Residue, then its C-alpha position, 0 to 999 in steps of 0.5 A: m112277553n115278560i121274560p123274567q116273569t115267565i122264567a120265574t114262574e117256571l122255576g118257582v122263584r121271584p122275578a127279581q131273582v131271575d132279573a139279577a141272574v140275567r144281569l150277571l150272565d149278560e155281564g159275562a159271569t159263568v153259571p158256576f160263579v153265580a151259583r157259588y159266589r153270588k147267592e145274595v144277588t140271586g137269592g140262592l139260585d143253584d146251578t141246576q136252576l141257573r142252567h134252566l134259566e140260561e137255556r130258557l133265556g136263549y129260547l125266549r129271546e129268540l121267540e121275542e126276536r121272531r115275534s118282532t119280525v112277524l109283526d113287522s112283516i104282517r104290518e107291512q102287508g097292511k093286514l095286522s088287525a088288533q086281534l091278530e096283534a094281540d094273538i101274536l103278542a100272547a104266543d108263548t111258543k115258537t110253534r104257536l107264533e108260526d101257526l099265526y104267521l102261516p097265512y101271511r108268510q111269503k111263499r111261492r104262488t099256490k093253487a089257492q092263490i092262482a084261484r083267488e087271482a082268477g076271481l074264485a074267492p067269492l065262490a068259495e066263501t059263498l059255498l061255505a057260508e050258504p051251502q044251500h046253493d048248488p055248486l054246479v049252478l053257482a060255479e057257472r057265474y065264475l067261468a073265465a077262460d082267459k083266467g084259466v077257468a074254462d069250465v065248472k070243474a075248474a071253477l070248483d077245483g079252484a074254490r076247493q083249493i082256496l078253502m083247503e088252504r084256509f082250513a090248513e092255515d087256521a091257527e086255532l084249528l092247527g092247535r086243536l088238531r096238534a093237541f088231539l093227535w098228541e094226546q089221543g094218537r098212537l104211533k104204529s110201526s111196521v116192517v118194510d117188505d124184505k127187511k125182516d132178516e136185515g133188521a132183526k134187532f128191531a123185531d119187537y117193532f115189526d108190528f107195534s103200536e103205542a100211545l104217542a104221548k106215552i112212548p118212553s124216550h128209549r123206545a121212541l129213539a129205537l123206533l126212529r132209528g129203525r125208520n132211519e135205517g130203512v127197516l121200519q115204517l112209522a105212522i100216527e093213527a087216531g080213532d078206530g079206523c072208521a070214517p070220518h077220521p076224527c080230525e076231519a070231524m074237527i075241521a068240519a066243526r071248526f068251519g060249520v060244515r055239516d051234512q044236512g042234505r043241502a046242495a053243497d054239503a057233500w062238496l064241502q065234506e069232500t073239501v074237508r077230507w081233501a084238506w085233511k089228507v092233502k094239507l094237514a095230515t102229512h104236515l102234522d105227522l111230520e111235526l109230531k114225529g119231530r116233537l117226539r124225537e125232540a122230547a126223546e132226544e132231550e131226555a136221552i141227553q139228560v140221561f147222558a148228562r147225569n151219567l157223565k156227572d156221576l162218572l166225573l165225580a167218581a171217588p178219586a184214589g188220590p195222590r198214590a203212585t199207580l201202575g196202569l195196565d192196558p190189557g191185550l193178548r197178541t199185542g201184549v199188555k201195555v204198562a205205564v207207571v205214574d207217580t203221586t202227581g200223575k207224572l209218567v215215570a216208566t213204561d213197558t210192554i209184557y206178554p203174559h197171555v196167549p200166544h206168548k205165555r211169558w207169565d213169569e217174565a211179566l210178573a218179574t217186570l211188574a214187581r221190579l216196576c212196583r218196587e222201583h217206583r213205590v207203586e201202591l195201586m194197579a189200575i187194570g183196563n176193563g177191555t179185552a184180556s182184562r180178567e186174565t190181566d186181573k189174574l196176573a195182578a192177583e198173583l203178583i200181590l200173592r207173590q210179593p206181599e211186602l209191596r202192599l199192592a191193591k188192584i182195581v179194574v177201571s173203565e177204559a172208555g175213551a182211553s183210545v180216543y185220548s191216546a190218538s188225540e192231538l193233546a196226547a201227542q203234545e203231552f207224550p210226543e215220544l210215547d207210542v200211542s198204545l202206551r198212552g192208553a195205559v197212562s190214561i188208565a192209571r191217571r183216571l184211577q188217581d183222579p177221574l175228573a182230571e183225566l176224563v176232561k181230556i176226552d170229548p165227553k161224547a167219547i166216554g160212552v155213558g149215553q143212551y142212543q147218543h149218536d141218534v140225538n142232536q149232536s150240538a145240543l148234546a155237546r152243549t149239555l155235556d160241556a155244561v156238565v163238565e164245567d159244573c163238575v170241575n168247578a164243584v171240585g176245584v182245581d189245583v193250579n200248580t198241578a192242573s193240565v191245560p184241559l182241566l184249567t180250560r174248564v174253570s170258570g172264566l178261563n179258556g184255552t189261551l188263558a189255561r196255556n198262559i197259566v201253565a206257561y207262567r208256572d213253568a217259567n216261574g215255578a209254583f204259584r205261591d198265592r192267588t194274587q200272583l195269577l194277575k201276573v199271567s198274560r191276559l188274565g185281568d181283574k174280571t177273569f180273576e173274579q170269575a176264576a180265583g175261587f175255583l183255583r186252589i193253591n196248596g202249601g202257599s203263603n195264605p192258607l185260605d188259598r187252598s179253600a173255596v173262599h173267594p179272595e173278595a171275601y177274605p175280609v169276612v174271614e178277617r172279621i171272624l178272626r178279629i171278633s173271635g180273637r183267634r189266629l187263622e191257624q187256630l180257626l181252620g178245622d176247628a169244627g166245634f168252634l166254627r159250628g157255634l158261630r152265628p153267620e149273621h154276626f159277620i155279614d156286611g153290606r156286600f156279604g150276607v148269611p149265605t156267603v158267611r155260612d159257606i165260608l164257615g163251612e170251608l174253614e171247617k174243612p178247607g179244600r175238602d173234596p166233595r166227591p165220595e170216598f174211594r171204593t172198588a168192586t171185588f169181582r168173583e174169582g173163577v167168574e171171568d167169562l159169560k160161560d162161567l155165569q149161572p142163574e142164582m149167582v150173587l156177584e159184586g159189580v160196578v154200574t157202568n151206565v144208567t138208562n131210562f129202562g134200567a142199569f148196565v153192570d160190569v160183573g167182570v165177564h167182558q159184557d155188561g149185564l142189564v138190571h131192568i128197571s123193574c128189578l132195581s128195587e123192591k119198591f116201585v122205581r120211576d127213574p133208575h137214576a134215583v136208585v143207582k148211578a154210574g160208578d156205584v158198586v152193587k150186589v146183583k143176582v144172575l137171572e138169565v144168561d143168553l150165550k148166543r146173543r151175549r145177554i145177561a139179565l141181572t137183578m138187585r132184588l136178591n130174593d128174586d127167583s131166576r126160575e120165575h124170570v120173564a125177560p123184558a122186550a129187548r131194545p137196541a143197546p145204548s150207543g157207547s155201552r159195552a153191552k150190545p144185546a141183540a133183539k129179544a122176542e117179547p113174550a106174547k102172553p105172560n103167564g102167572a102173577f109174577a109175569a103179569a106184574f113184570e109185564r105191567a112194569r115193563r109197559r109203564 
């Protein structure tokens, strides 16, 4: 297999581009570095293409290694024909390769092998090739008591085992059966006896059937979760239930078994039935459920990855003194103040809510802290007592207008994980665990990316069934997302934490700690070349990392930009040809846009790099993240019972799944905007309409107080009186919305209901 050609075809690029990228990755270059600073070499492959290339490269190399092992094994057995070798060399998936290897794989002695050792292979072959022979008569010739073939029945049983194994190990047949069941099969679920009450959340799937190939990932994972919890039984069905099974007919057709009234026809048909039931049905059932699970997991992981990226790249409030409030009732509200650099400067605990009700005292404490530390923003965690604490902050703003405060409710997902982490203990060894959460809440408003990198991505809770998927694959994907986001934004080397530096291209935990140690010992870095003085940071690491590390206020203005030090000569050429000084050039958008990139290229740097450099000179050190904006929760709407159908509210998207988006409207329970209610237009992918962190307007369609479910719509002209609730599914792991199962409407009435039903079942 030509790996570069295969990947190039999948990506729709030239093999030379793939070859170049593979060489760079094999030499230790990171995806962010290659995507940003080696565009000429790869022909402009972006980070998404490079991530796909990296993943497929690993798979295809494993396939080639396995192919070599398979060929060696069959060759050693003396069974490698020219045709078999050609088939193995042409196998483009691990499944196809293993199908071809199946008859030759070393295995324990089977009944078929014992039968062959007893000399029954000719009997099996003769009955298959010449079914006019009477099996009972022909079998008499193969009796051998000393070999365990004492009678005709034993002989025919042995012959049947030989044919069944042959049928089950035919690679072409396996491929056809697998394709047929995937394309034509249906997955049927039924409830396990006596599990109806215990598994009520899976009620929609107690008697459920759907085309296997069309089951969306969230439903597949829900079904598989139901099976794993012992509530559901899952079976793959094909055909109309009449005999023979269509797969039996495919086996018979492959080996020429037909009912023509010949002596051995009935025996052969029974052999086909046994081959399907005993050898093939269970094997393919498990394999296809595994394929369904893998596909669903892959899609769920991508959902998590997209949500995580949106959250990490959310708009930062910036370097503004911030007071973080981690709400609580009995244990009080934890307070932490961080300065413009994120440094902790004060902490406290206030008790404004029940049962303490020390409201005025709490206001006085907050006012004092805000005045002393010139606080501009108050970040309020969105957990228990969030709205009550939001009220407290609103009254503070009303009573102390001279402080010019603003309040923002932020997601506190993962704050408790950070608080109890070893990292938090190292950062704040003397600080109570509960107060560390308030620090995290304040800092994540200032810079979500810098703070969230301290938390295991899986703990942030923006995934779809995140606990049901392959955890190592999930971790790999999320780590790649964090790496891409950190390097897309860039890192201030003089303020960055060790966790943030660790995610920079080319760096690891040791180098990140060494950078911070050097910074602590020698003061702020003045220019990028000073990084080479850091212990164990050599030329190769400098090449990978330098462009992503920013130095603000240093000796070289280019060090605060994304221009790589290796390309500084290009900037010097631009200055020389334009006759300007660097200070005159920086930020002069009109002049820079009038320059032609091709005038400044050389043998190393082409038009793509020069174009990037001109863009950086136009806005040096620009942040690619959006402008900071917050939602304003409606006053008086603080609990589920305050919601009424037809209310129009502002909220924040907290999670996007394949079936819709969850929105925080300030009532301690996220509401669901079903995919059919996201837009007036047809929506295939919710991520095309909204992303985590978006501020949106929604209308309340339905509130179920008992099950704590909120149905919302972003189509503000929708009428709640016509709302038909979609079938429920267990809430995505990590979401604050945890709706119980909701009965699926059996027979929707009216045009709206019918349209909704069609949309739901896409």
